[in-house]
N, C-alpha and C positions, 0 to 999 in steps of 0.2 A: 546404776546411774553414777556418773563420776562426781566427786566432790568439787564444789566451786573453788576456783583458784583465787589468789589474792587480787590480781588485776581484774579477774572476772567479776568480782563483787564490786569493784570500783568502777569498771567500765562494762556493764552487762550487755550493752548493745554492740560491742566490738568482740569478734572472735578471739579467744585467748592466744592463738598462734600469731595473730596480728599484733596484739598489744604487747606480748612478750618479745616479738621481733623488734618493735619500737624501743622497748626497754633495753635490749641488747645493743642497739645502735647508739642510744643515748649514753649507755655505760661506756662503750668503746670510745666515743667522742670525748667524754669527760676524762677518761684515762689518758688519751692522746694529748689533750690540752694540759693535763697535769705534768706529764713527762716533758712536753715541749717547754713548759714554763720553768722547769727545773733542770734543764740540760747542763751537764757538767763534764769536764774533761776526765774526771775520775768518777765513773758511774757508781751509783749505790741505789739500794732499794728497788723501786719499780723500774727505774731507768736501766738498771743492770739486767733485770728480767727481760725487758723489752729488747735490749741489745742482744741477749742470748737467742731470743726467738728470731730476731731479724737475721742474725748470722746463720742460724739453722735454715731459715727459709731461703736465704741467699745461696747456700750450698746446694740445697735441693733444686732450686731454679737453675743453677749452672749445670747440674747433672742432667736434668730432664729437658731443659729448653736449649741449653748451650750458652757459652759465655757471651756470645754476640747479642743475644736477645734477653738475657737474664734480667738486666736492670729494667727493661721495658715491662716485664710481667711480674716483678716482685710485688708492686702495689696490689695487683689483682690477687695473686696467690696469698699474700699476707692478709688481705681483707677477708678472703674466703676462710682461711684457716682460723683467724681470730674470731670472726663472727660465728662460724659454726661451732667452735669450741665453747664460746660464751653461751650460745643457745643450748648446747648439749649439757653444760654444767648447770643451767637453770633447772633442769629436771631433777637435780640432786637436792634442791632447796625445798623444804616443806612448804606447801601452798603455792609453789611455782609450777609452771609448765614449760616443757622444752618445745620451742617452735619447730625444731627439726623433726619432731615426732608427727608432723603433719606434712602430707605430700605437697600441699600448696607452697609452703615455704621452700622446700627443696627444689621444686620445679622452677620457682622464681630465681634460683641460682643456676640450676643446670641448663635451662634454655638459653640465657645470655652467654654462658660458657660456650655452648655450641656455636652461636653466631659469632662470638669473638674469635675463636680459633679458625673458623672458616673465613672470616674477613681477613685475618692476618695471612692465611694461606694464599689468598688471591693477591693481597697487598705485596707480599714478598716475591711470589712467583708469577703473578699475572695469570693469564689463561693456562699457562703450563702447570698450574696447580692441579688441574684435572688429571694430569698424568699420574698423580698419587692414587687414582681410583682405577687405573687400567691394568694393574697386575704387573708381574715381573717380565712377561714376554711381550715384546714390541715387534710385530711383524705384520705385513699385509695378510699373511696366511693365518694369523692368529686373531683376526678381527672379531670372529664370533666369541672367542674366549675373552678378549678384551671387553667386549660389550657385556658379557656375562659378569665379569669381574667388576665392571663399572656399577652395575645394578646391585651386586652383592655388597660392595664397599659402601655405597650410599645408604643401603638399608642398615648396615652396621653403624654408620655414623649417626643416622637418625635415631637409632636405638640408644645411643650414648646418654642423652638427657634423661631417658626413661630409667636406665640402669643406675645412673648417678642418684636420681631422686629416690627410687625404690630401695636401693641399697642402704642409704642413710636412714630413710624412714623405717625400714625393717629392723635395722640394728638398734635404733632408738626405742622402738616399741618393744622389742625383745628385752632390751635392758630394763625398761620400766616394768615389764611383767615379771622378769626374773627377780628384781629387787622386791616386788610385792610378795612373791612366793617365799623369798628368803626372810622377809619380815614376818611372815606367818610361821615358818618353820623354826627360825632361830632369832626370836625377837631381841635377845640379849646381845647377839653379835652383829645385828644388822647395821648399827651406826658405823662400825669399822668396815664392814663389807661394802656398804654404800659408798664410802669415801674411796676405798681402794678399787673396787670393781667398776663403779660408776665413773670415777675419774679416768681410769685406764681406757674404758670404752669410749669415753668422750674425746680423749686425745687421739686415739687410734682412728676413729671415724672422721674426725676433722682432718687428720693427716691424709687418710685415704682419698677423701674428696679433693683435697688440694693437690696431691701428687698425681692423681688421674687427670685433673685439669692441666697440670704441667706437662704430662705425657701427651695429651691430645694436642696441646699447643706446639710441643716439640716436634711431633709428627707432621704438623701442618707447615712449619717453617723450614724443616729440613729439606734437603734436595731429594727429589724422587729417584728411585733406583730402578 
């Protein structure tokens, strides 16, 4: 039986993954307001950190989505990265729970990502967006092959929300279990290991979710071949 979490005791009727999701949202809003209220031409402190993160996300967006659409999707990619990172790091705080350790939280991000990049695919290319699903061979003699590729491609796309959700869930759960094992085997070293290993995994998984989202968007808005 799992030990009750801090918010679980305060809000027993609300699932922990929901209450900690709210907490992550509130935390990010407060940080954003603080940074906005103290903007300076010479950045320092938290503004400096946020500018480094923004520059990193901008470079990743340009590489994955392209310079033409990078600015359009930086808010989405930045929100996903910061939100997932915050949720992941909650799991390192005693008495807290990581919302991304629950499939419901991850699906709530992965499903909108699917619809967003499909929407922009049609918005940019119109009905020609469907050519992305027909494979590399375009010929009247290849209609059976094109029909087969169309089905395979759509199955692949429909699986993307599932893989995004399960990948993040699996890694967060494995991180939690690994840290529990390390806490039993090496109780004296676990504080350092938790900070190093847990923080690294949290950053990596937030980055993977974000960069895969950028890659899906980039594939949707690029010209079909």
